[in-house]
N, C-alpha and C positions, 0 to 999 in steps of 0.2 A: 503335060504332065497329071497323071492321076493322083489323086488325093485318098487316102485310105484313112476313113473315120473308125477309131476304135470305140466300140460299144463297150462301156462298162455295166457289167450285171452287180447291182449293190449287193446281191446275196455272196459275190466271191469274196467281198469284203468282212462278212461276219464272222466274229470270233466264234467259230462252230462248236468243236468239242470244248474248248475252254471258256467259254462266254455267252454273250447274248446282246442284242442291240433293241432299244424299244425307242416309242415317240409318244409324247404326252401332249395334250391341249387342254386349257383352263376353260371349263363352261360355267358361267355364273361364278359361284365362289368354290369350286372343286376342281380338282385334276382328273382328267380320265386317259387312260393308254389307249392310244388308237393303233398301236402296232408292237409286237415284240415276237423274236425269233433267234433260236440260239439252242444247241443241244444240250448246254448246261443247266438250261431251265429242268430236264428232267431230272437231274441230280437233286435239284432243289425241291422236288416233288411237284413241279407246276407243269401246266401247258398252256399255250396262247388263249385257249378259251377261258381260263380261269382267271385273266388278266385284263383281256381287250375290252372295251366298252365299261370298264369297272371303275369304281373310284378306289381309293387307297384302302379305306378301310372295310372293303368287301372282300379281301384277300390277305389283308396283314390285321395283326394285332392292333389294338387301339393306341398303344405307345409308339410302336413303330411306323403306325399311319401318321401320328402326329408329328414325329421327328422328319419324316419325308415332306410331309404338306410344307413345313416352315422352309426347308431347303428348296423345296419347289417354287416358293414364292419368289425367293431371292433370284432363283435363275429367271423367273418370268420377268423380273424388273430389269434383266439384261446382263446378271452377272453368271460368270460359270461357278460349277461346284462339283464336290465328289463326296462319297460316303462308301463307309465299309458296311456291307451287310452279310448277314449269316443266318441260313435257314436250313433245316435237317441236316446240322452238322458241316457244313460246307460255308465256305467263306467267299466273297466277291468283292471287287472294288470297282465301283461304278462312277463314271465321269458323266456331268451333264453340261449341254451347252443351248444357249438360246437361238433360236432361229429367227430373223428378222423379215419382215416386210415392210421396208422402208424405215422408221423409227420404231416400230411397234414389233413386239415379240409376239409369234403366231404359233410357235410350237417350241417344245422342247425335245431336243434329241439326246440319246443317252446308251453308253457303250458300258458293259461290264466285262470283267475278266476273272477267271476263277485263279483265286490266291490261296486256296485250303491249304495246300501243302507247305508253303512257305509260313502261314500263320502258324501251322502245328508245329513246326519246327521252332518257331519262337516261343510260343508257349511251352514246349516241351524243354528249352533252353532255360527258360524262367523258372520252369519248375524244378530241374535239377540243381540249379543254384540256390533255390529254396531248401531244397532237402539237403544240400549240401550244409547250409548254415544251421539247419534245425539239427542234423547228425553232430556237428560240433558242439551245440549247446547241450544236446540231450546226452553226450558223453560226460561231459562234466556235471550236470545237474544229478543223473543218475547214480554216479559213484558219490556224490556227497549226500544224497537221500538214502541209499541202500544199507548203510551201516547202523545209524540211528535207528531206522525203521526196523531192521531185523531185531535189535535189542527191544525195541517196544513192544514187538508182536510176541517175543520170546517171554517176557515178563508178564504180559496180559494173560499169556495162556497158563502161567504157572497159577496166577491169581485166581483162574478159573477153577482149577483143581482142588483150591485149598477154601474155598467160600461155600458156605453153606445156604446163604440167603438167594431165593429163587430169582427174586427182582433184580439182584445185582449181578447174577449170573445171566439172565437175558441181557442187561445192559452190556456186560462183558462180551457177550457172544457176538453183540450189534459192533462193538468196538474192534474187535478180531476181525469181523466180515468186512468192515470198511477199511480196515488196516492192508488186508489182503488185497482188496480192490486197489488200494495206492500202489501195492507191490506189484501188480499186475500193469499198472501204467507205468512203472518203473522198467518194467520188462519190455514195454514198448518204446522206451527212451532207448533202453541197450541196444533191440534191435535195429532202432533207426541209425545208431552210432556206427554199427558193422553189421549189416544185415547179413551177408553171406557166411560169415564165421558161424552163425548161429544155426544153419542148416545142416540137420542130420537126417540123411534120404536112406530109407528102408521100404520094404514092401508091406503096403497096408491095404488092408480091404475098406474101401470107400463107403461101402454100406454101414459097416460097425463105425465109423467116424462119423456118419450123418446121424445115425440113432443116439450116439454118445452126446453129441451136441443137442440134439431136440429133448432128451432126457435131462438135461442141464437147465433147460428153458422150460420145462414141464410146468414149474410154480408159476412162474409170471404169464405162461400161457392160460392157465387156469384162472386166475386173477382177472385175465382181460377176455377172458370167453374165446380164446383164439383157437382154433383148429388147423393142423398141418396136415394136408391130403398129399401123401408122399407115393410116387411111382417109382420102385427101385427094382433094379434085376436082382436076380438070385445072389449073386455076387461079381463085383467088380475090384479088381487089385490095380494098385498103380503105385510106382516108386515116387515117395513124397517124404516130407517131414511132416510126421502125424501132427504134431502140436501145432506147427504153425497152419496147417490145412484146416485144423479143427477151430483155429482163431479166425480163418477166413469164415468158416461155416458159421460161427457164432456171431461175428459181427454182421454178414449179410441176414440170417435169420432174425436175428434181434432187432436190424432195421425194418424187416418186413413187420415184425410184430407191431413194434412202435408205430409203424404207419397204417396199421389195418383199423382203422378209427369206425367205420360202416361195416364194410362185408369182413367178415370175421375169419374167412377161409384163406390158408396160404397154399401154394402148390409147389410143390417142390418135386424134382426129376433128375435122375441118373441116367446117360445113357452113352453108348459109343459111336461117334460119327462114322460117316464115310473115310475120313481121313485118320482114322484110328486115334482119336482124341477122347479124353474124357468130358461129356458136357454136363456141367451141373447148372441147372435152372431154376431161379427162385421167382416165383410171380405172386403180387400181392395187388388186392383191389381197393386199395388205400387211399391217401389223400394225394400222392403223386408229388411232382416236383415240376416248377416252371423252366423252361430251358436255360434261362439265366443261372439258376441254382445246380443245375447239372453241370454246366460248363466250371463249377468250382468245386464240384462234390471232393474230387482227391486232391485240392489244395491242403497244403498244411494248415492246422489250427481253425480250418473254416469247417462250422457244424450248422446243420440245420435244427439241432436240437438244444433245447434250453439249458441242459448241463452236460452238452457234448465237450470232448476235448479236442474234436478236429482231428484225430490221429486215426480213428477207427477204419476209415474209407482209405486212407492214404498207405496205412500199412497193409490192409488188404490187397491193395493194387500191387504194392511193392512186393510181398511173399508171392502172388500169383507170378509176377514178371521174373522173381528169381528162382522159378520153378519152369521158366520157358514157357507160360500159359499168357492168357490174355482175359480181361474181363470188359464186358459191354454191358453197358446200363441204357435202358430206355426207359423214360417217364413222362406221362401226359398228368398235368395237374389236374385234381379230381377224379382221375380214372384209374391210378395205380401204376406201378414199377415192375418191370421185368429184369432181372440180371441174369446174364449167362457168363458161366466161369468155363475155358476150355484150359484143360492141362493136358500134357502129353502122360502117355501111360508109362514112358520110362524116361528117364534124364540122361 
């Protein structure tokens, strides 16, 4: 009777497109990767040569390297472990196991699988829940504030018309300006409560909307010595809500202005893509953002600014999505930020 021996190729066991496998050994007081393979590495922006033979801090940030080092130490002592990693917008779940020779651990083997879609669904679900709660709060707060605010603005403007003292006129002008800013915040709350009820779609020249917003920010740009280098075609028209798209432009350009601490030039362009979409691109070479801050940018009430409300970018994303568009933000700490807004030419 013949015995057939099945030869198992370890490569057949690799989580190919949706993961990777790796091996780690401890040399002196550090851990070195001796093997790694899997197509998911490409999505993470890595290749085996970036990792094999390297210490953790040679291809990871100092913080991430420290976290993994602590976990690897526990596994090297004989325990099993797992962790969730994130790189370049992709999430993965890794499990670690010790390999023994007698009573001694000689190697750590790890398997990782792509959990990006699952995590994004969870994050979107949490975001929708937050937005619902914010909307309910917004509706009540906005209605309570709007009536007394309207009266205060009206009476303040009446005082402006009947006063002869220049200093007092200047103070009243500041009061009116700040009250109008509060009024804009109330408008933001109203939009959060019932966003789609506020959309008024008409045909608009996008070039004019861009120029209008840049003009409204000229004073702030002069104070900070900021220049906007714009690349705009002769005319692009799109079906959209002009006021809401101006609000999007205002938030994004103002963010770029406030981020441009060293390089004082902002690059703005409009064009039509091959998919017949409008693409607005805003690039600054300012302070940029860490990956952790990028992940939270569109959360309600999360702001990187000292006096920010945490509503601007969340409202921006909401408006763009209500126009069947999308926003992509890529930022590198210390190097700047690129924002891309895609909008359909008709809705």
